[in-house]
Predicted model as a PDB file, atoms N, CA, C, CB and O in Angstrom, pLDDT in the B-factor column:
MODEL        1                                                                  
ATOM      1  N   MET A   1      -0.371  10.383   8.210  1.00 93.00           N  
ATOM      2  CA  MET A   1      -0.962   9.367   7.343  1.00 93.00           C  
ATOM      3  C   MET A   1      -0.708   7.980   7.939  1.00 93.00           C  
ATOM      4  CB  MET A   1      -0.382   9.462   5.900  1.00 93.00           C  
ATOM      5  O   MET A   1       0.324   7.732   8.562  1.00 93.00           O  
ATOM      6  N   ASP A   2      -1.662   7.101   7.734  1.00 97.00           N  
ATOM      7  CA  ASP A   2      -1.605   5.771   8.331  1.00 97.00           C  
ATOM      8  C   ASP A   2      -0.901   4.768   7.432  1.00 97.00           C  
ATOM      9  CB  ASP A   2      -3.000   5.285   8.643  1.00 97.00           C  
ATOM     10  O   ASP A   2      -0.959   4.856   6.205  1.00 97.00           O  
ATOM     11  N   ASN A   3      -0.234   3.809   8.071  1.00 98.00           N  
ATOM     12  CA  ASN A   3       0.337   2.672   7.362  1.00 98.00           C  
ATOM     13  C   ASN A   3      -0.743   1.605   7.214  1.00 98.00           C  
ATOM     14  CB  ASN A   3       1.588   2.107   8.111  1.00 98.00           C  
ATOM     15  O   ASN A   3      -1.646   1.506   8.044  1.00 98.00           O  
ATOM     16  N   TYR A   4      -0.644   0.810   6.151  1.00 98.00           N  
ATOM     17  CA  TYR A   4      -1.573  -0.284   5.908  1.00 98.00           C  
ATOM     18  C   TYR A   4      -0.771  -1.551   5.678  1.00 98.00           C  
ATOM     19  CB  TYR A   4      -2.502   0.018   4.697  1.00 98.00           C  
ATOM     20  O   TYR A   4       0.255  -1.531   4.998  1.00 98.00           O  
ATOM     21  N   THR A   5      -1.248  -2.666   6.253  1.00 98.00           N  
ATOM     22  CA  THR A   5      -0.545  -3.938   6.163  1.00 98.00           C  
ATOM     23  C   THR A   5      -1.325  -4.916   5.292  1.00 98.00           C  
ATOM     24  CB  THR A   5      -0.318  -4.529   7.562  1.00 98.00           C  
ATOM     25  O   THR A   5      -2.542  -5.049   5.418  1.00 98.00           O  
ATOM     26  N   CYS A   6      -0.599  -5.599   4.404  1.00 98.00           N  
ATOM     27  CA  CYS A   6      -1.213  -6.635   3.563  1.00 98.00           C  
ATOM     28  C   CYS A   6      -1.487  -7.851   4.444  1.00 98.00           C  
ATOM     29  CB  CYS A   6      -0.285  -7.017   2.339  1.00 98.00           C  
ATOM     30  O   CYS A   6      -0.582  -8.371   5.095  1.00 98.00           O  
ATOM     31  N   THR A   7      -2.744  -8.300   4.459  1.00 98.00           N  
ATOM     32  CA  THR A   7      -3.112  -9.448   5.288  1.00 98.00           C  
ATOM     33  C   THR A   7      -2.660 -10.769   4.672  1.00 98.00           C  
ATOM     34  CB  THR A   7      -4.616  -9.472   5.507  1.00 98.00           C  
ATOM     35  O   THR A   7      -2.721 -11.809   5.328  1.00 98.00           O  
ATOM     36  N   VAL A   8      -2.209 -10.738   3.426  1.00 98.00           N  
ATOM     37  CA  VAL A   8      -1.752 -11.956   2.761  1.00 98.00           C  
ATOM     38  C   VAL A   8      -0.276 -12.225   3.076  1.00 98.00           C  
ATOM     39  CB  VAL A   8      -1.962 -11.845   1.237  1.00 98.00           C  
ATOM     40  O   VAL A   8       0.090 -13.340   3.451  1.00 98.00           O  
ATOM     41  N   CYS A   9       0.573 -11.189   2.921  1.00 98.00           N  
ATOM     42  CA  CYS A   9       2.013 -11.424   3.060  1.00 98.00           C  
ATOM     43  C   CYS A   9       2.695 -10.586   4.135  1.00 98.00           C  
ATOM     44  CB  CYS A   9       2.677 -11.162   1.760  1.00 98.00           C  
ATOM     45  O   CYS A   9       3.858 -10.832   4.457  1.00 98.00           O  
ATOM     46  N   GLY A  10       1.997  -9.602   4.697  1.00 98.00           N  
ATOM     47  CA  GLY A  10       2.592  -8.791   5.748  1.00 98.00           C  
ATOM     48  C   GLY A  10       3.307  -7.535   5.282  1.00 98.00           C  
ATOM     49  O   GLY A  10       3.846  -6.794   6.104  1.00 98.00           O  
ATOM     50  N   TYR A  11       3.321  -7.280   3.962  1.00 98.00           N  
ATOM     51  CA  TYR A  11       3.940  -6.052   3.451  1.00 98.00           C  
ATOM     52  C   TYR A  11       3.239  -4.838   4.067  1.00 98.00           C  
ATOM     53  CB  TYR A  11       3.868  -5.998   1.888  1.00 98.00           C  
ATOM     54  O   TYR A  11       2.014  -4.819   4.193  1.00 98.00           O  
ATOM     55  N   VAL A  12       4.020  -3.834   4.446  1.00 98.00           N  
ATOM     56  CA  VAL A  12       3.459  -2.615   5.016  1.00 98.00           C  
ATOM     57  C   VAL A  12       3.604  -1.479   4.014  1.00 98.00           C  
ATOM     58  CB  VAL A  12       4.149  -2.258   6.357  1.00 98.00           C  
ATOM     59  O   VAL A  12       4.714  -1.139   3.605  1.00 98.00           O  
ATOM     60  N   TYR A  13       2.464  -0.891   3.618  1.00 98.00           N  
ATOM     61  CA  TYR A  13       2.504   0.302   2.768  1.00 98.00           C  
ATOM     62  C   TYR A  13       2.679   1.500   3.683  1.00 98.00           C  
ATOM     63  CB  TYR A  13       1.202   0.439   1.884  1.00 98.00           C  
ATOM     64  O   TYR A  13       1.827   1.789   4.523  1.00 98.00           O  
ATOM     65  N   ASP A  14       3.801   2.195   3.508  1.00 98.00           N  
ATOM     66  CA  ASP A  14       4.111   3.388   4.290  1.00 98.00           C  
ATOM     67  C   ASP A  14       3.984   4.591   3.363  1.00 98.00           C  
ATOM     68  CB  ASP A  14       5.549   3.305   4.931  1.00 98.00           C  
ATOM     69  O   ASP A  14       4.785   4.744   2.440  1.00 98.00           O  
ATOM     70  N   PRO A  15       2.983   5.453   3.593  1.00 98.00           N  
ATOM     71  CA  PRO A  15       2.777   6.589   2.697  1.00 98.00           C  
ATOM     72  C   PRO A  15       3.965   7.550   2.641  1.00 98.00           C  
ATOM     73  CB  PRO A  15       1.552   7.341   3.119  1.00 98.00           C  
ATOM     74  O   PRO A  15       4.124   8.280   1.663  1.00 98.00           O  
ATOM     75  N   GLU A  16       4.794   7.555   3.677  1.00 98.00           N  
ATOM     76  CA  GLU A  16       5.967   8.425   3.647  1.00 98.00           C  
ATOM     77  C   GLU A  16       6.998   7.931   2.641  1.00 98.00           C  
ATOM     78  CB  GLU A  16       6.596   8.518   5.034  1.00 98.00           C  
ATOM     79  O   GLU A  16       7.822   8.710   2.163  1.00 98.00           O  
ATOM     80  N   GLU A  17       6.956   6.630   2.313  1.00 98.00           N  
ATOM     81  CA  GLU A  17       7.876   6.056   1.330  1.00 98.00           C  
ATOM     82  C   GLU A  17       7.215   5.885  -0.030  1.00 98.00           C  
ATOM     83  CB  GLU A  17       8.398   4.715   1.820  1.00 98.00           C  
ATOM     84  O   GLU A  17       7.893   5.937  -1.056  1.00 98.00           O  
ATOM     85  N   GLY A  18       5.902   5.682  -0.052  1.00 98.00           N  
ATOM     86  CA  GLY A  18       5.204   5.394  -1.305  1.00 98.00           C  
ATOM     87  C   GLY A  18       5.586   4.018  -1.820  1.00 98.00           C  
ATOM     88  O   GLY A  18       5.984   3.146  -1.047  1.00 98.00           O  
ATOM     89  N   ASP A  19       5.463   3.825  -3.128  1.00 98.00           N  
ATOM     90  CA  ASP A  19       5.853   2.575  -3.784  1.00 98.00           C  
ATOM     91  C   ASP A  19       6.533   2.965  -5.093  1.00 98.00           C  
ATOM     92  CB  ASP A  19       4.605   1.616  -4.034  1.00 98.00           C  
ATOM     93  O   ASP A  19       5.944   2.851  -6.167  1.00 98.00           O  
ATOM     94  N   PRO A  20       7.794   3.431  -4.991  1.00 97.00           N  
ATOM     95  CA  PRO A  20       8.463   3.959  -6.184  1.00 97.00           C  
ATOM     96  C   PRO A  20       8.565   2.973  -7.343  1.00 97.00           C  
ATOM     97  CB  PRO A  20       9.830   4.410  -5.820  1.00 97.00           C  
ATOM     98  O   PRO A  20       8.556   3.384  -8.503  1.00 97.00           O  
ATOM     99  N   ASP A  21       8.662   1.668  -7.042  1.00 95.00           N  
ATOM    100  CA  ASP A  21       8.750   0.675  -8.121  1.00 95.00           C  
ATOM    101  C   ASP A  21       7.465   0.606  -8.939  1.00 95.00           C  
ATOM    102  CB  ASP A  21       9.065  -0.702  -7.546  1.00 95.00           C  
ATOM    103  O   ASP A  21       7.479   0.162 -10.087  1.00 95.00           O  
ATOM    104  N   SER A  22       6.350   1.047  -8.344  1.00 96.00           N  
ATOM    105  CA  SER A  22       5.063   1.061  -9.047  1.00 96.00           C  
ATOM    106  C   SER A  22       4.669   2.477  -9.477  1.00 96.00           C  
ATOM    107  CB  SER A  22       3.969   0.464  -8.155  1.00 96.00           C  
ATOM    108  O   SER A  22       3.542   2.704  -9.917  1.00 96.00           O  
ATOM    109  N   GLY A  23       5.598   3.424  -9.348  1.00 97.00           N  
ATOM    110  CA  GLY A  23       5.324   4.797  -9.755  1.00 97.00           C  
ATOM    111  C   GLY A  23       4.512   5.604  -8.768  1.00 97.00           C  
ATOM    112  O   GLY A  23       3.940   6.632  -9.128  1.00 97.00           O  
ATOM    113  N   ILE A  24       4.455   5.143  -7.506  1.00 98.00           N  
ATOM    114  CA  ILE A  24       3.703   5.852  -6.465  1.00 98.00           C  
ATOM    115  C   ILE A  24       4.689   6.704  -5.665  1.00 98.00           C  
ATOM    116  CB  ILE A  24       2.928   4.846  -5.526  1.00 98.00           C  
ATOM    117  O   ILE A  24       5.586   6.171  -5.012  1.00 98.00           O  
ATOM    118  N   SER A  25       4.521   8.027  -5.717  1.00 98.00           N  
ATOM    119  CA  SER A  25       5.461   8.917  -5.037  1.00 98.00           C  
ATOM    120  C   SER A  25       5.292   8.902  -3.533  1.00 98.00           C  
ATOM    121  CB  SER A  25       5.301  10.322  -5.543  1.00 98.00           C  
ATOM    122  O   SER A  25       4.224   8.598  -3.002  1.00 98.00           O  
ATOM    123  N   ALA A  26       6.391   9.244  -2.861  1.00 98.00           N  
ATOM    124  CA  ALA A  26       6.356   9.409  -1.409  1.00 98.00           C  
ATOM    125  C   ALA A  26       5.316  10.474  -1.075  1.00 98.00           C  
ATOM    126  CB  ALA A  26       7.767   9.800  -0.844  1.00 98.00           C  
ATOM    127  O   ALA A  26       5.175  11.459  -1.799  1.00 98.00           O  
ATOM    128  N   GLY A  27       4.594  10.275   0.015  1.00 98.00           N  
ATOM    129  CA  GLY A  27       3.566  11.221   0.427  1.00 98.00           C  
ATOM    130  C   GLY A  27       2.181  10.881  -0.091  1.00 98.00           C  
ATOM    131  O   GLY A  27       1.233  11.626   0.156  1.00 98.00           O  
ATOM    132  N   THR A  28       2.041   9.757  -0.815  1.00 98.00           N  
ATOM    133  CA  THR A  28       0.729   9.335  -1.336  1.00 98.00           C  
ATOM    134  C   THR A  28       0.020   8.492  -0.285  1.00 98.00           C  
ATOM    135  CB  THR A  28       0.882   8.533  -2.670  1.00 98.00           C  
ATOM    136  O   THR A  28       0.505   7.423   0.085  1.00 98.00           O  
ATOM    137  N   SER A  29      -1.127   8.966   0.198  1.00 98.00           N  
ATOM    138  CA  SER A  29      -1.868   8.201   1.204  1.00 98.00           C  
ATOM    139  C   SER A  29      -2.460   6.937   0.568  1.00 98.00           C  
ATOM    140  CB  SER A  29      -2.993   9.072   1.836  1.00 98.00           C  
ATOM    141  O   SER A  29      -2.650   6.862  -0.645  1.00 98.00           O  
ATOM    142  N   PHE A  30      -2.741   5.956   1.417  1.00 98.00           N  
ATOM    143  CA  PHE A  30      -3.306   4.693   0.928  1.00 98.00           C  
ATOM    144  C   PHE A  30      -4.610   4.941   0.181  1.00 98.00           C  
ATOM    145  CB  PHE A  30      -3.543   3.715   2.097  1.00 98.00           C  
ATOM    146  O   PHE A  30      -4.872   4.324  -0.851  1.00 98.00           O  
ATOM    147  N   GLU A  31      -5.426   5.852   0.712  1.00 97.00           N  
ATOM    148  CA  GLU A  31      -6.723   6.154   0.102  1.00 97.00           C  
ATOM    149  C   GLU A  31      -6.567   6.736  -1.303  1.00 97.00           C  
ATOM    150  CB  GLU A  31      -7.504   7.129   0.984  1.00 97.00           C  
ATOM    151  O   GLU A  31      -7.463   6.600  -2.137  1.00 97.00           O  
ATOM    152  N   ASP A  32      -5.435   7.382  -1.565  1.00 98.00           N  
ATOM    153  CA  ASP A  32      -5.208   8.004  -2.868  1.00 98.00           C  
ATOM    154  C   ASP A  32      -4.519   7.085  -3.877  1.00 98.00           C  
ATOM    155  CB  ASP A  32      -4.389   9.243  -2.691  1.00 98.00           C  
ATOM    156  O   ASP A  32      -4.267   7.487  -5.013  1.00 98.00           O  
ATOM    157  N   LEU A  33      -4.212   5.845  -3.462  1.00 98.00           N  
ATOM    158  CA  LEU A  33      -3.625   4.898  -4.416  1.00 98.00           C  
ATOM    159  C   LEU A  33      -4.671   4.552  -5.480  1.00 98.00           C  
ATOM    160  CB  LEU A  33      -3.120   3.602  -3.688  1.00 98.00           C  
ATOM    161  O   LEU A  33      -5.864   4.515  -5.180  1.00 98.00           O  
ATOM    162  N   PRO A  34      -4.237   4.299  -6.716  1.00 97.00           N  
ATOM    163  CA  PRO A  34      -5.204   3.906  -7.749  1.00 97.00           C  
ATOM    164  C   PRO A  34      -5.922   2.618  -7.355  1.00 97.00           C  
ATOM    165  CB  PRO A  34      -4.500   3.724  -9.109  1.00 97.00           C  
ATOM    166  O   PRO A  34      -5.359   1.781  -6.650  1.00 97.00           O  
ATOM    167  N   ASP A  35      -7.156   2.463  -7.807  1.00 96.00           N  
ATOM    168  CA  ASP A  35      -7.946   1.273  -7.471  1.00 96.00           C  
ATOM    169  C   ASP A  35      -7.294  -0.016  -7.954  1.00 96.00           C  
ATOM    170  CB  ASP A  35      -9.335   1.388  -8.065  1.00 96.00           C  
ATOM    171  O   ASP A  35      -7.522  -1.079  -7.378  1.00 96.00           O  
ATOM    172  N   ASP A  36      -6.481   0.071  -9.009  1.00 97.00           N  
ATOM    173  CA  ASP A  36      -5.854  -1.137  -9.555  1.00 97.00           C  
ATOM    174  C   ASP A  36      -4.460  -1.398  -8.975  1.00 97.00           C  
ATOM    175  CB  ASP A  36      -5.760  -1.027 -11.063  1.00 97.00           C  
ATOM    176  O   ASP A  36      -3.764  -2.309  -9.423  1.00 97.00           O  
ATOM    177  N   TRP A  37      -4.048  -0.594  -7.972  1.00 98.00           N  
ATOM    178  CA  TRP A  37      -2.759  -0.833  -7.322  1.00 98.00           C  
ATOM    179  C   TRP A  37      -2.815  -2.157  -6.577  1.00 98.00           C  
ATOM    180  CB  TRP A  37      -2.395   0.328  -6.353  1.00 98.00           C  
ATOM    181  O   TRP A  37      -3.831  -2.495  -5.969  1.00 98.00           O  
ATOM    182  N   VAL A  38      -1.706  -2.911  -6.628  1.00 98.00           N  
ATOM    183  CA  VAL A  38      -1.627  -4.190  -5.923  1.00 98.00           C  
ATOM    184  C   VAL A  38      -0.370  -4.226  -5.062  1.00 98.00           C  
ATOM    185  CB  VAL A  38      -1.634  -5.375  -6.923  1.00 98.00           C  
ATOM    186  O   VAL A  38       0.576  -3.472  -5.290  1.00 98.00           O  
ATOM    187  N   CYS A  39      -0.374  -5.101  -4.085  1.00 98.00           N  
ATOM    188  CA  CYS A  39       0.779  -5.291  -3.216  1.00 98.00           C  
ATOM    189  C   CYS A  39       2.000  -5.626  -4.069  1.00 98.00           C  
ATOM    190  CB  CYS A  39       0.510  -6.411  -2.170  1.00 98.00           C  
ATOM    191  O   CYS A  39       1.948  -6.547  -4.885  1.00 98.00           O  
ATOM    192  N   PRO A  40       3.103  -4.887  -3.892  1.00 98.00           N  
ATOM    193  CA  PRO A  40       4.286  -5.142  -4.715  1.00 98.00           C  
ATOM    194  C   PRO A  40       4.985  -6.460  -4.384  1.00 98.00           C  
ATOM    195  CB  PRO A  40       5.262  -4.011  -4.557  1.00 98.00           C  
ATOM    196  O   PRO A  40       5.849  -6.903  -5.142  1.00 98.00           O  
ATOM    197  N   VAL A  41       4.628  -7.089  -3.271  1.00 98.00           N  
ATOM    198  CA  VAL A  41       5.262  -8.347  -2.882  1.00 98.00           C  
ATOM    199  C   VAL A  41       4.467  -9.553  -3.384  1.00 98.00           C  
ATOM    200  CB  VAL A  41       5.412  -8.414  -1.362  1.00 98.00           C  
ATOM    201  O   VAL A  41       5.025 -10.466  -3.993  1.00 98.00           O  
ATOM    202  N   CYS A  42       3.133  -9.547  -3.116  1.00 98.00           N  
ATOM    203  CA  CYS A  42       2.345 -10.748  -3.432  1.00 98.00           C  
ATOM    204  C   CYS A  42       1.254 -10.525  -4.476  1.00 98.00           C  
ATOM    205  CB  CYS A  42       1.717 -11.272  -2.181  1.00 98.00           C  
ATOM    206  O   CYS A  42       0.650 -11.488  -4.948  1.00 98.00           O  
ATOM    207  N   GLY A  43       0.990  -9.262  -4.845  1.00 98.00           N  
ATOM    208  CA  GLY A  43      -0.004  -8.992  -5.878  1.00 98.00           C  
ATOM    209  C   GLY A  43      -1.442  -8.902  -5.378  1.00 98.00           C  
ATOM    210  O   GLY A  43      -2.372  -8.828  -6.181  1.00 98.00           O  
ATOM    211  N   ALA A  44      -1.635  -8.907  -4.053  1.00 98.00           N  
ATOM    212  CA  ALA A  44      -2.991  -8.791  -3.505  1.00 98.00           C  
ATOM    213  C   ALA A  44      -3.534  -7.378  -3.756  1.00 98.00           C  
ATOM    214  CB  ALA A  44      -2.999  -9.117  -1.978  1.00 98.00           C  
ATOM    215  O   ALA A  44      -2.772  -6.413  -3.812  1.00 98.00           O  
ATOM    216  N   GLY A  45      -4.850  -7.272  -3.905  1.00 98.00           N  
ATOM    217  CA  GLY A  45      -5.491  -5.984  -4.144  1.00 98.00           C  
ATOM    218  C   GLY A  45      -5.593  -5.143  -2.881  1.00 98.00           C  
ATOM    219  O   GLY A  45      -5.302  -5.610  -1.780  1.00 98.00           O  
ATOM    220  N   LYS A  46      -6.013  -3.891  -3.059  1.00 98.00           N  
ATOM    221  CA  LYS A  46      -6.131  -2.976  -1.930  1.00 98.00           C  
ATOM    222  C   LYS A  46      -7.074  -3.499  -0.847  1.00 98.00           C  
ATOM    223  CB  LYS A  46      -6.611  -1.627  -2.413  1.00 98.00           C  
ATOM    224  O   LYS A  46      -6.912  -3.174   0.330  1.00 98.00           O  
ATOM    225  N   ASP A  47      -8.054  -4.306  -1.240  1.00 98.00           N  
ATOM    226  CA  ASP A  47      -9.027  -4.814  -0.272  1.00 98.00           C  
ATOM    227  C   ASP A  47      -8.408  -5.821   0.693  1.00 98.00           C  
ATOM    228  CB  ASP A  47     -10.196  -5.455  -0.999  1.00 98.00           C  
ATOM    229  O   ASP A  47      -9.044  -6.187   1.681  1.00 98.00           O  
ATOM    230  N   ALA A  48      -7.177  -6.278   0.431  1.00 98.00           N  
ATOM    231  CA  ALA A  48      -6.496  -7.211   1.322  1.00 98.00           C  
ATOM    232  C   ALA A  48      -5.662  -6.501   2.376  1.00 98.00           C  
ATOM    233  CB  ALA A  48      -5.618  -8.141   0.521  1.00 98.00           C  
ATOM    234  O   ALA A  48      -4.963  -7.149   3.155  1.00 98.00           O  
ATOM    235  N   PHE A  49      -5.727  -5.174   2.409  1.00 98.00           N  
ATOM    236  CA  PHE A  49      -4.947  -4.390   3.348  1.00 98.00           C  
ATOM    237  C   PHE A  49      -5.794  -3.912   4.515  1.00 98.00           C  
ATOM    238  CB  PHE A  49      -4.318  -3.209   2.646  1.00 98.00           C  
ATOM    239  O   PHE A  49      -6.975  -3.601   4.357  1.00 98.00           O  
ATOM    240  N   GLU A  50      -5.171  -3.858   5.697  1.00 98.00           N  
ATOM    241  CA  GLU A  50      -5.836  -3.346   6.894  1.00 98.00           C  
ATOM    242  C   GLU A  50      -5.012  -2.210   7.468  1.00 98.00           C  
ATOM    243  CB  GLU A  50      -6.037  -4.467   7.950  1.00 98.00           C  
ATOM    244  O   GLU A  50      -3.782  -2.245   7.451  1.00 98.00           O  
ATOM    245  N   LYS A  51      -5.704  -1.205   7.976  1.00 98.00           N  
ATOM    246  CA  LYS A  51      -5.029  -0.055   8.598  1.00 98.00           C  
ATOM    247  C   LYS A  51      -4.380  -0.495   9.895  1.00 98.00           C  
ATOM    248  CB  LYS A  51      -6.026   1.110   8.858  1.00 98.00           C  
ATOM    249  O   LYS A  51      -4.976  -1.225  10.687  1.00 98.00           O  
ATOM    250  N   GLU A  52      -3.139  -0.039  10.108  1.00 96.00           N  
ATOM    251  CA  GLU A  52      -2.447  -0.337  11.361  1.00 96.00           C  
ATOM    252  C   GLU A  52      -2.980   0.570  12.453  1.00 96.00           C  
ATOM    253  CB  GLU A  52      -0.912  -0.167  11.209  1.00 96.00           C  
ATOM    254  O   GLU A  52      -3.361   1.713  12.202  1.00 96.00           O  
ATOM    255  N   ASP A  53      -3.002   0.045  13.669  1.00 85.00           N  
ATOM    256  CA  ASP A  53      -3.438   0.836  14.812  1.00 85.00           C  
ATOM    257  C   ASP A  53      -2.338   1.752  15.289  1.00 85.00           C  
ATOM    258  CB  ASP A  53      -3.891  -0.064  15.944  1.00 85.00           C  
ATOM    259  O   ASP A  53      -2.529   2.498  16.249  1.00 85.00           O  
TER     260      ASP A  53                                                      
ENDMDL                                                                          
END                                                                             
């Protein structure tokens, strides 16, 4: 699974870690995050994230 980086603040969503503070379990791919999920650091939406190479 790919990591995605927030273009606003640089936060990296790592699917192996998930986002436990937002109730997202480890192993959840970026594509499977809810549409209303936001960056836990700056609050940017999913559309502000880019896939890492």
